[in-house]
C-alpha positions in Angstrom: 11.8 3.2 9.8 8.9 5.6 10.4 8.5 8.8 8.4 8.4 10.7 11.7 11.9 9.4 12.5 14.4 12.3 12.3 16.6 10.4 9.8 13.9 9.2 7.5 14.3 10.0 3.8 12.0 9.0 1.0 14.1 7.6 -1.8 13.9 9.6 -5.1 15.1 7.4 -8.0 16.1 8.6 -11.4 15.0 5.9 -13.8 17.7 4.7 -16.2 17.4 1.1 -17.3 14.5 -1.2 -18.1 14.5 -4.9 -17.2 11.0 -6.3 -17.6 7.2 -5.6 -17.4 5.0 -7.6 -15.1 2.3 -8.2 -17.6 0.1 -10.3 -15.4 -0.7 -7.4 -13.1 -3.5 -4.9 -14.1 -1.1 -2.0 -13.9 1.8 -3.8 -15.7 4.5 -2.3 -13.4 8.1 -2.1 -14.7 11.2 -3.4 -13.1 13.9 -0.8 -13.6 17.3 0.2 -12.5 17.7 3.7 -11.3 20.0 6.0 -9.4 19.2 7.4 -6.0 19.3 11.2 -6.4 20.8 11.7 -2.9 23.3 8.8 -2.6 24.1 8.2 -6.3 23.7 4.5 -5.7 22.1 2.2 -8.3 19.0 0.3 -7.1 16.3 -1.8 -8.7 12.8 -0.6 -8.3 9.3 -1.7 -9.4 7.5 1.4 -10.7 3.7 1.8 -11.3 3.3 4.2 -14.1 0.7 7.0 -13.6 -0.9 6.2 -17.0 -1.4 2.5 -16.1 -4.9 1.1 -16.0 -5.7 1.8 -12.3 -3.1 4.5 -11.6 -3.2 8.3 -11.6 -1.7 11.0 -9.4 -4.3 10.3 -6.7 -3.7 6.6 -6.9 0.0 7.2 -6.5 -0.7 9.3 -3.5 -2.9 6.5 -2.0 -0.1 4.0 -2.6 2.5 6.1 -0.9 0.2 7.1 2.0 -0.7 3.4 2.7 3.0 2.7 2.9 3.6 5.6 5.3 0.7 4.4 7.5 1.9 0.8 7.6 5.5 2.0 8.4 4.1 4.1 11.3 2.2 1.1 12.6 5.4 -1.0 12.4 3.8 -3.4 9.9 6.0 -4.8 7.0 5.3 -3.2 3.6 7.4 -2.7 0.5 9.9 0.2 0.8 8.3 3.1 -1.1 10.2 5.4 -3.5 9.4 8.1 -5.9 10.7 7.3 -9.4 11.2 10.0 -12.0 10.4 9.0 -15.5 12.1 11.2 -18.1 11.9 11.5 -21.9 15.4 9.9 -22.1 14.2 6.9 -20.2 11.1 6.6 -22.3 13.2 6.4 -25.4 14.8 3.2 -24.1 11.4 1.6 -24.3 11.0 2.1 -28.1 9.3 -1.0 -29.6 8.1 -2.1 -26.2 4.4 -2.2 -25.1 5.4 -0.1 -22.1 6.5 2.9 -24.3 3.1 4.5 -24.6 2.1 4.4 -20.9 5.6 5.5 -19.9 5.4 8.4 -22.4 2.2 9.5 -20.7 3.8 9.2 -17.2 6.6 11.7 -17.3 7.6 13.1 -13.9 7.1 11.4 -10.5 5.6 7.9 -10.3 5.1 5.6 -7.3 7.8 2.9 -6.9 9.1 0.5 -4.4 12.5 -1.1 -3.9 12.6 -4.5 -5.6 12.3 -7.5 -3.3 14.1 -10.7 -4.4 13.9 -13.0 -1.4 10.1 -13.2 -1.0 7.4 -14.9 -3.1 3.6 -14.4 -3.4 1.9 -16.1 -0.4 0.1 -19.4 -1.4 -3.3 -18.7 0.1 -4.6 -22.3 0.1 -2.0 -23.5 2.5 -2.1 -23.1 6.3 0.0 -20.3 7.9 2.9 -21.1 10.2 3.1 -19.5 13.6 5.5 -16.8 12.3 3.2 -15.9 9.4 0.0 -15.9 11.4 0.6 -12.7 13.4 1.7 -10.9 10.2 -1.5 -12.1 8.4 -3.7 -11.0 11.3 -2.0 -7.5 11.3 -2.4 -7.3 7.5 -6.1 -8.0 7.8 -6.6 -5.5 10.6 -4.6 -2.9 8.5 -6.8 -3.6 5.5 -10.0 -3.1 7.6 -8.6 0.2 8.9 -7.7 1.6 5.5 -10.5 -0.2 3.8 -8.4 -2.0 1.2 -10.5 -4.4 -0.9 -7.6 -5.5 -3.1 -6.3 -8.6 -1.3 -8.3 -11.4 -2.8 -7.8 -15.1 -3.7 -6.9 -14.0 -7.3 -4.6 -11.2 -6.1 -3.2 -11.8 -2.6 -0.8 -8.8 -2.9 1.3 -10.1 -0.1 4.8 -11.6 -0.2 6.4 -14.1 2.2 9.7 -15.7 2.9 8.2 -18.3 5.2 8.5 -16.1 8.2 7.2 -12.5 7.6 4.5 -11.2 5.3 5.1 -8.0 3.3 2.2 -6.0 1.9 2.0 -4.3 -1.5 -0.4 -2.7 -4.0 -2.7 -0.2 -2.4 -3.8 2.1 -5.2 -7.5 1.3 -4.5 -7.2 1.5 -0.7 -9.2 3.9 1.3 -12.4 2.6 -0.2 -14.5 5.3 1.4 -13.2 7.8 -1.1 -14.9 5.9 -3.9 -18.3 5.8 -2.1 -18.4 9.0 -0.1 -22.2 8.9 0.5 -22.2 5.4 2.0 -21.3 4.7 5.7 -17.6 5.0 6.0 -17.2 3.1 9.3 -17.1 -0.6 9.1 -19.2 -1.0 12.2 -22.0 1.0 10.5 -21.9 -0.7 7.1 -24.8 -2.8 6.0 -24.2 -6.5 5.4 -24.6 -6.1 1.6 -21.7 -3.6 1.7 -19.3 -6.0 3.4 -18.5 -8.4 0.5 -15.1 -6.9 0.3 -14.4 -8.1 3.8 -15.8 -11.6 3.2 -13.7 -11.9 0.0 -10.4 -11.0 1.8 -8.0 -13.9 1.1 -6.5 -13.9 4.6 -9.8 -14.1 6.5 -10.3 -17.9 6.3 -6.7 -18.4 7.4 -6.9 -16.2 10.5 -10.5 -16.6 11.6 -11.0 -17.9 15.1 -7.3 -17.5 16.0 -6.1 -15.7 19.1 -5.0 -12.1 18.3 -3.7 -9.2 20.3 -6.3 -6.5 19.5 -5.0 -4.2 22.2 -1.6 -4.0 20.6 -3.1 -3.1 17.2 -5.3 -0.6 18.9 -2.3 1.1 20.5 -0.5 1.2 17.2 -3.2 3.4 15.8 -2.2 6.2 18.2 1.0 6.6 16.2 -1.0 8.4 13.5 -0.7 11.7 15.2 -0.7 15.2 13.7 3.1 15.0 13.4 2.6 11.9 11.2 0.1 13.6 8.9 2.3 16.7 8.7 5.3 14.6 7.6 3.3 12.7 5.1 2.0 15.9 3.5 5.6 17.2 3.1 6.9 14.0 1.6 4.2 13.3 -1.0 5.0 15.0 -4.3 2.9 18.1 -4.8 1.7 16.9 -8.2 0.0 14.0 -6.5 -1.8 16.1 -3.9 -5.5 16.8 -4.1 -8.3 17.3 -1.6 -8.4 13.5 -1.3 -5.5 13.6 1.1 -7.3 15.7 3.7 -10.5 13.6 3.2 -8.5 10.4 4.0 -6.9 12.1 7.0 -10.2 13.2 8.3 -11.8 9.8 7.9 -9.0 7.8 9.5 -8.8 10.3 12.4 -12.5 9.7 12.9 -11.9 6.0 13.0 -9.2 6.4 15.6 -11.4 8.6 17.7 -13.9 5.7 17.8 -11.3 2.9 17.8 -13.1 1.0 20.5 -16.0 0.5 18.1 -13.5 -0.4 15.3 -11.8 -3.0 17.5 -15.1 -4.5 18.6 -16.1 -4.9 14.9 -12.7 -6.4 14.1 -13.2 -8.9 16.9 -16.6 -9.9 15.4 -15.2 -10.3 12.0 -12.1 -12.3 13.0 -13.7 -14.5 15.7 
């Protein structure tokens, strides 16, 4: 579902029970059970605490916005949610290493509905025909939002053997971290393209036929209506000038998408 669909609702989850911490991840996200504030149903979520190593209000916004963009482009991504961390929930973590970051993360945190039927993609194996198109779309998506966090060490994609689902975008929109360097990939110097060459999916998709026109058409979905919906859905406490900066840059990329697609062809060919 797209956020511009009339029936779309961003799940707001009230954290209740702790299950485990994913300690191998930099942000050490938590698997929790919570209650949907609207439906009252219990659901399992993975929550990335604002006080984690690479998280913050702005990082939470980037995570959620990347999900919204992917959904609008009809690309598979984790189902986003907003998870409320309360003092009562924090008390359930007493004696756990997660207690301190949770205690510093009261309020809204980025979460996603837990996925149990997918595993991390093994990137040293060839892709099947079902996975290939998803992998190509994922790479094109990462080039568009300038996400450098899909590497051999951290693929940040899950698969069930057919589709590929994306996750982890707190350091996406790389141009916000280097605002004085060229923000368009077709204008970047070669020394600034290591993040592209290090993308874990590039060797698996390079030289394969791809429908560039279809991806180009998808970018038109990011209309003013989309950005208005995104702004309304993102928690106010996460919002800074960075949102408008990202909107402006991505809109510029879309206005020059012929150049973007040409550069994409050069990289993927």
